[in-house]
C-alpha positions as CSV (number, residue, x, y, z in Angstrom):
1,M,-41.9,-109.7,-5.3
2,K,-40.1,-107.2,-3.6
3,S,-36.7,-108.8,-4.2
4,V,-37.6,-109.3,-7.9
5,F,-38.5,-105.5,-8.1
6,F,-35.0,-104.5,-6.6
7,R,-33.2,-107.0,-8.8
8,F,-34.4,-105.4,-12.0
9,L,-34.4,-101.6,-10.6
10,P,-30.6,-101.0,-11.5
11,A,-31.1,-102.3,-15.0
12,I,-34.0,-100.1,-15.5
13,L,-31.9,-96.9,-14.2
14,L,-29.0,-97.8,-16.2
15,A,-31.1,-98.0,-19.4
16,S,-32.5,-94.7,-18.6
17,C,-29.3,-93.0,-18.0
18,S,-27.6,-94.5,-21.0
19,S,-30.5,-92.9,-23.2
20,D,-29.2,-89.6,-22.1
21,R,-25.8,-90.1,-23.1
22,P,-24.1,-89.3,-26.5
23,V,-23.7,-92.0,-29.0
24,D,-20.1,-92.4,-29.8
25,I,-18.9,-94.2,-33.1
26,P,-15.5,-95.5,-33.2
27,A,-13.4,-94.1,-36.1
28,T,-12.9,-97.7,-37.5
29,S,-16.6,-98.5,-37.6
30,D,-17.8,-100.4,-40.5
31,S,-20.5,-97.7,-40.8
32,I,-18.1,-95.2,-41.8
33,L,-17.0,-95.1,-45.5
34,Y,-13.6,-93.6,-46.0
35,M,-12.0,-92.2,-49.2
36,G,-8.2,-91.6,-49.6
37,R,-5.1,-93.1,-48.1
38,T,-5.4,-93.5,-44.4
39,V,-3.8,-95.6,-41.6
40,T,-5.3,-97.0,-38.6
41,T,-3.2,-96.4,-35.6
42,P,-2.6,-98.7,-32.6
43,E,-5.3,-96.7,-30.5
44,G,-7.7,-97.1,-33.2
45,N,-7.7,-93.7,-34.8
46,V,-7.7,-93.1,-38.6
47,A,-4.5,-91.0,-39.6
48,F,-3.7,-89.4,-42.8
49,N,-1.9,-86.3,-44.4
50,Y,-2.9,-85.9,-47.9
51,P,-5.6,-83.4,-48.7
52,G,-9.1,-84.8,-49.8
53,V,-9.4,-87.6,-47.3
54,T,-13.1,-88.1,-46.7
55,A,-15.4,-89.8,-44.3
56,M,-19.0,-90.5,-45.0
57,L,-21.7,-91.8,-42.9
58,N,-25.5,-92.2,-42.5
59,F,-27.2,-91.6,-39.4
60,E,-30.6,-90.6,-37.4
61,G,-30.3,-87.9,-34.7
62,K,-30.2,-84.0,-33.9
63,S,-26.6,-83.6,-34.1
64,L,-23.4,-85.0,-35.3
65,E,-19.8,-84.1,-34.0
66,L,-16.3,-85.2,-35.4
67,L,-13.7,-86.3,-33.0
68,T,-10.3,-85.4,-34.2
69,S,-6.7,-84.5,-33.0
70,P,-6.1,-81.1,-31.6
71,G,-5.1,-78.6,-34.1
72,S,-5.9,-80.7,-37.1
73,G,-6.7,-78.0,-39.4
74,S,-9.4,-77.3,-41.8
75,W,-12.5,-79.7,-42.8
76,V,-15.3,-79.1,-45.1
77,A,-18.6,-80.6,-43.9
78,E,-21.7,-81.4,-45.9
79,I,-25.1,-82.5,-44.3
80,D,-27.7,-83.9,-46.9
81,S,-28.2,-81.5,-49.5
82,L,-27.1,-78.4,-47.9
83,A,-24.3,-76.3,-48.9
84,P,-20.7,-77.3,-47.9
85,I,-19.3,-75.3,-44.8
86,R,-15.6,-74.8,-44.0
87,R,-14.7,-75.5,-40.2
88,E,-11.5,-75.4,-38.4
89,I,-10.0,-77.2,-35.7
90,G,-7.7,-74.8,-33.7
91,E,-4.7,-76.0,-31.6
92,G,-6.7,-76.2,-28.4
93,D,-9.7,-78.0,-29.9
94,S,-10.4,-81.5,-30.9
95,T,-14.1,-81.6,-31.4
96,L,-15.9,-80.3,-34.6
97,L,-19.6,-79.7,-34.6
98,V,-20.7,-80.7,-38.0
99,A,-24.3,-80.3,-37.5
100,D,-27.1,-79.4,-34.9
101,Y,-30.8,-79.3,-34.6
102,L,-31.3,-81.7,-37.3
103,S,-34.9,-82.7,-38.3
104,D,-36.0,-86.4,-37.5
105,G,-35.2,-89.0,-40.0
106,P,-32.2,-90.3,-41.7
107,H,-29.2,-87.9,-42.6
108,T,-26.0,-88.3,-44.7
109,A,-22.8,-86.6,-43.7
110,R,-19.7,-86.1,-45.9
111,I,-16.6,-84.5,-44.2
112,T,-13.5,-84.0,-46.2
113,Y,-10.1,-82.8,-45.0
114,C,-9.4,-79.9,-47.3
115,M,-5.7,-78.8,-46.8
116,E,-2.4,-80.5,-46.6
117,G,-1.7,-82.2,-43.5
118,Y,2.0,-83.1,-43.4
119,E,2.4,-80.5,-40.7
120,K,-0.8,-81.0,-38.8
121,H,-0.7,-84.5,-38.5
122,P,-4.6,-84.9,-38.5
123,Q,-6.6,-88.1,-37.2
124,I,-10.2,-89.1,-36.9
125,R,-10.9,-90.3,-33.4
126,G,-14.5,-91.0,-33.9
127,F,-17.9,-89.4,-34.2
128,R,-20.5,-88.4,-31.6
129,L,-24.2,-88.5,-32.1
130,A,-26.8,-86.9,-29.9
131,P,-28.6,-89.0,-27.2
132,G,-30.9,-91.3,-28.6
133,A,-29.5,-91.1,-32.0
134,K,-28.3,-94.3,-34.0
135,I,-25.8,-94.8,-36.6
136,L,-27.0,-96.4,-40.2
137,P,-25.4,-98.6,-42.8
138,A,-22.4,-96.9,-44.5
139,P,-23.0,-95.1,-47.8
140,E,-22.5,-97.6,-50.8
141,R,-18.9,-97.1,-52.2
142,P,-18.9,-95.7,-55.7
143,A,-18.0,-98.1,-58.4
144,L,-15.9,-95.6,-60.4
145,K,-12.4,-95.2,-58.8
146,I,-10.0,-92.1,-59.6
147,E,-6.6,-91.4,-58.4
148,F,-5.3,-87.7,-58.8
149,I,-1.4,-87.4,-58.3
150,G,-0.3,-83.8,-58.3
151,N,1.1,-80.8,-56.7
152,S,0.0,-77.4,-55.5
153,I,-2.9,-76.9,-58.0
154,T,-4.3,-80.6,-57.1
155,C,-3.9,-79.5,-53.3
156,G,-6.0,-76.4,-53.8
157,Y,-3.1,-73.9,-52.9
158,G,-4.5,-70.4,-52.7
159,A,-7.9,-71.2,-54.1
160,E,-9.7,-69.1,-51.7
161,A,-7.4,-66.2,-52.0
162,D,-8.7,-63.1,-54.2
163,S,-5.5,-61.9,-55.4
164,A,-2.2,-63.3,-57.1
165,T,-0.1,-60.9,-54.5
166,V,-1.6,-63.2,-51.7
167,H,1.0,-65.6,-50.4
168,F,0.5,-69.0,-49.2
169,S,-1.4,-69.9,-46.0
170,Y,-3.5,-72.7,-45.1
171,D,-6.3,-70.3,-44.6
172,T,-6.7,-70.0,-48.3
173,E,-5.9,-73.4,-49.4
174,N,-9.1,-75.5,-50.1
175,H,-8.8,-79.0,-52.0
176,C,-12.6,-79.1,-52.2
177,L,-12.5,-76.1,-54.6
178,T,-10.1,-77.9,-56.9
179,Y,-10.6,-79.4,-60.3
180,A,-9.6,-82.8,-58.9
181,H,-12.3,-82.7,-56.1
182,L,-15.1,-81.3,-58.5
183,T,-14.2,-83.9,-61.1
184,G,-14.4,-86.6,-58.7
185,R,-17.8,-85.4,-57.6
186,A,-19.2,-84.7,-61.0
187,L,-18.4,-88.4,-62.0
188,E,-19.6,-89.7,-58.6
189,A,-16.3,-91.3,-58.0
190,D,-14.3,-92.8,-55.0
191,V,-11.3,-90.7,-55.1
192,N,-7.8,-90.9,-53.8
193,V,-5.4,-87.9,-53.8
194,V,-1.8,-88.1,-53.7
195,A,-0.3,-84.5,-54.0
196,R,1.9,-81.9,-52.4
197,S,2.6,-78.4,-53.1
198,G,6.0,-77.9,-54.7
199,I,6.5,-81.4,-55.6
200,G,7.7,-82.6,-59.0
201,M,8.3,-85.9,-60.9
202,Y,12.1,-85.5,-61.0
203,R,12.9,-81.9,-59.5
204,N,10.8,-80.2,-56.9
205,Y,10.2,-76.3,-57.0
206,N,13.4,-74.4,-57.5
207,G,15.5,-77.7,-56.9
208,P,18.8,-78.4,-58.7
209,R,18.9,-79.0,-62.6
210,E,19.9,-82.6,-62.0
211,G,16.9,-83.2,-59.9
212,N,16.1,-83.9,-56.1
213,D,17.3,-87.1,-54.5
214,K,14.4,-87.1,-52.0
215,E,10.7,-85.9,-51.5
216,T,9.8,-86.1,-55.3
217,M,6.7,-87.9,-56.3
218,P,8.3,-91.1,-57.4
219,L,10.1,-91.3,-53.9
220,E,7.1,-90.6,-51.8
221,Y,4.3,-92.4,-53.7
222,D,4.8,-95.9,-52.1
223,N,3.9,-94.2,-48.5
224,A,0.5,-94.1,-47.1
225,M,1.5,-90.9,-45.5
226,L,3.6,-88.4,-47.1
227,Y,7.3,-88.1,-45.6
228,D,6.5,-91.3,-43.5
229,H,8.4,-94.4,-44.8
230,N,7.3,-96.5,-41.9
231,T,3.8,-96.5,-43.4
232,P,3.9,-98.3,-46.8
233,W,0.7,-98.0,-48.8
234,D,-1.2,-101.2,-49.5
235,F,-2.1,-101.0,-53.2
236,S,-4.7,-103.6,-52.9
237,R,-6.8,-101.2,-50.9
238,F,-7.4,-99.0,-53.9
239,T,-7.3,-100.0,-57.7
240,P,-8.3,-97.0,-59.7
241,D,-10.0,-97.1,-63.0
242,I,-8.4,-93.7,-64.0
243,V,-5.2,-92.1,-62.9
244,C,-4.8,-88.4,-63.6
245,I,-1.3,-87.1,-63.2
246,N,-0.6,-83.2,-63.0
247,L,3.0,-82.9,-62.4
248,G,5.5,-80.8,-64.5
249,T,5.1,-77.2,-63.3
250,N,7.6,-77.4,-60.5
251,D,9.9,-79.5,-62.5
252,T,10.3,-77.0,-65.0
253,S,10.2,-74.0,-62.5
254,T,12.9,-71.1,-62.3
255,Q,14.1,-72.1,-65.9
256,N,16.6,-74.3,-64.4
257,Y,15.6,-77.8,-65.7
258,D,16.7,-80.7,-67.9
259,I,13.5,-81.9,-69.9
260,S,15.2,-85.2,-70.8
261,L,15.6,-86.0,-67.0
262,Y,11.9,-85.1,-66.4
263,E,10.7,-87.4,-69.4
264,K,13.0,-90.2,-68.1
265,A,11.9,-90.2,-64.3
266,Y,8.2,-89.8,-65.8
267,G,8.5,-92.9,-67.8
268,S,9.8,-94.9,-65.0
269,F,7.0,-93.8,-63.0
270,L,4.7,-94.8,-65.5
271,D,6.0,-98.2,-65.5
272,R,5.6,-98.6,-61.9
273,L,1.9,-97.3,-61.9
274,R,1.3,-100.0,-64.6
275,S,2.8,-102.7,-62.4
276,H,0.1,-101.6,-59.5
277,Y,-2.7,-101.0,-61.9
278,P,-2.5,-103.2,-64.9
279,E,-5.9,-102.1,-66.4
280,A,-6.0,-98.4,-65.3
281,K,-6.6,-95.7,-67.9
282,I,-3.7,-93.3,-67.2
283,V,-4.0,-89.3,-68.2
284,L,-1.2,-87.1,-68.4
285,L,-2.1,-83.5,-67.8
286,T,-0.6,-80.1,-68.0
287,G,-1.8,-77.6,-65.7
288,P,-2.9,-74.0,-66.3
289,M,0.3,-72.4,-64.8
290,L,2.7,-73.5,-67.5
291,G,3.4,-71.4,-70.2
292,G,6.0,-70.4,-73.0
293,R,8.9,-72.7,-73.6
294,E,8.2,-74.9,-70.4
295,L,4.7,-75.8,-71.5
296,T,5.9,-76.6,-75.1
297,D,8.7,-78.9,-73.3
298,V,6.3,-80.6,-71.0
299,K,3.6,-81.2,-73.8
300,D,6.3,-82.7,-75.9
301,A,7.6,-85.1,-73.4
302,L,4.0,-86.1,-72.4
303,D,3.1,-86.6,-76.0
304,R,6.1,-88.9,-76.4
305,L,5.3,-90.9,-73.2
306,A,1.7,-91.3,-74.0
307,S,2.6,-92.7,-77.7
308,D,5.1,-95.1,-76.0
309,H,2.8,-96.5,-73.3
310,A,-0.6,-98.4,-73.9
311,E,-3.8,-96.9,-72.1
312,V,-2.2,-93.6,-71.5
313,Y,-4.0,-90.4,-72.6
314,R,-3.0,-86.8,-72.8
315,F,-5.1,-83.8,-71.8
316,D,-4.1,-80.1,-71.6
317,M,-5.8,-77.6,-69.3
318,T,-6.5,-74.3,-70.7
319,P,-3.4,-72.0,-69.8
320,E,-4.1,-69.1,-67.3
321,D,-4.8,-65.8,-68.8
322,G,-6.2,-63.9,-66.0
323,S,-9.8,-63.5,-67.2
324,L,-11.1,-65.4,-64.1
325,G,-8.8,-63.9,-61.6
326,Y,-5.8,-65.5,-59.7
327,G,-5.6,-67.3,-56.3
328,A,-2.6,-67.0,-54.1
329,D,0.8,-66.6,-56.0
330,Y,-0.8,-66.8,-59.3
331,H,-2.2,-70.2,-58.5
332,P,-5.8,-71.1,-60.1
333,S,-8.7,-69.1,-58.7
334,A,-11.8,-71.1,-57.7
335,A,-13.4,-69.8,-60.7
336,R,-10.5,-71.4,-62.8
337,H,-10.8,-74.7,-61.0
338,R,-14.4,-74.9,-62.0
339,V,-13.6,-74.4,-65.6
340,M,-10.7,-77.0,-65.2
341,A,-13.0,-79.4,-63.8
342,E,-15.6,-78.9,-66.6
343,E,-12.8,-79.6,-69.2
344,L,-11.5,-82.6,-67.4
345,T,-14.9,-84.1,-66.8
346,A,-16.0,-83.7,-70.3
347,F,-12.7,-85.4,-71.6
348,L,-12.9,-88.2,-69.3
349,R,-16.7,-89.0,-70.2
350,D,-15.8,-88.7,-73.9
351,S,-12.4,-90.5,-74.1
352,I,-12.8,-93.2,-71.5
353,A,-16.7,-93.8,-71.5
354,H,-16.1,-97.5,-72.6
355,S,-14.6,-98.2,-69.2
356,P,-17.1,-100.3,-67.2
357,A,-17.1,-98.3,-64.4
358,M,-18.1,-95.1,-66.5
359,K,-21.4,-96.8,-67.7
């Protein structure tokens, strides 16, 4: 009997010790639902650099930590029905405490990267639960799929600033306050965001009149990560029901543009989108920062494109008038984004309600 007792003792001690250890969940676990364009690294991390990439998971436990790359930037964390909280990962940090002192029972976490990441190179390296906790099956993926293609407005440039005289910083950029994010949430959609501040369809901000020969949306769209042509996007991973495009503000910037070149590049891009997404409804938007001749030129070009392409729709955001304040550098404020989201959500429900995924 003595030998039997000692044979089992190490296993008993191991079980006791293991219950005191945190529970680590790999970044690639099937229990994590990701939204947005991501790439799995050779180390098993989940890399990305577009704003709005989201990880969702269900778990039981007292606490939850996100394990990420050092200095990855800003995240918005939501636990259950509690208000979202923005949290930062500084240069010397790689662990984000999402929640602590939680009650017993199941919890849902939603963690969204809320800024542009092409300079920060963010990665999710996994999640850590409190000792004795357990991961639960992943949340169900939403049926409706929407892709937002855009510029700084879609990224959330300056949305947390309180004045137009404030200039850009990552501290005031927050995609989770944008019309795109809020529309996706209102429609309970699975969302992909392909957006970059300053980008255009044929010409980036303050680019040459004849257009830029690199880093425009058509030249970057096929990449899983912005500016990384070694990571082609697998279009079979996400087939949107709706594609919303908000590009034209930078194309017509600094009064140095050729609207015919914009319209030609846009038309070619629409043809490419249709080859990837034969059944998608495509919505051509004008943003609130356009005005005067630029707004008229873009509207006319988009109207012609919509009339020449099947299942292509048009929608114009209400132009800025300052009544809801401004974000940094005259970008939309958080209040303006909420109005934009209400407008776009109502339009999508009214005009594309016959889509099976909208029912």
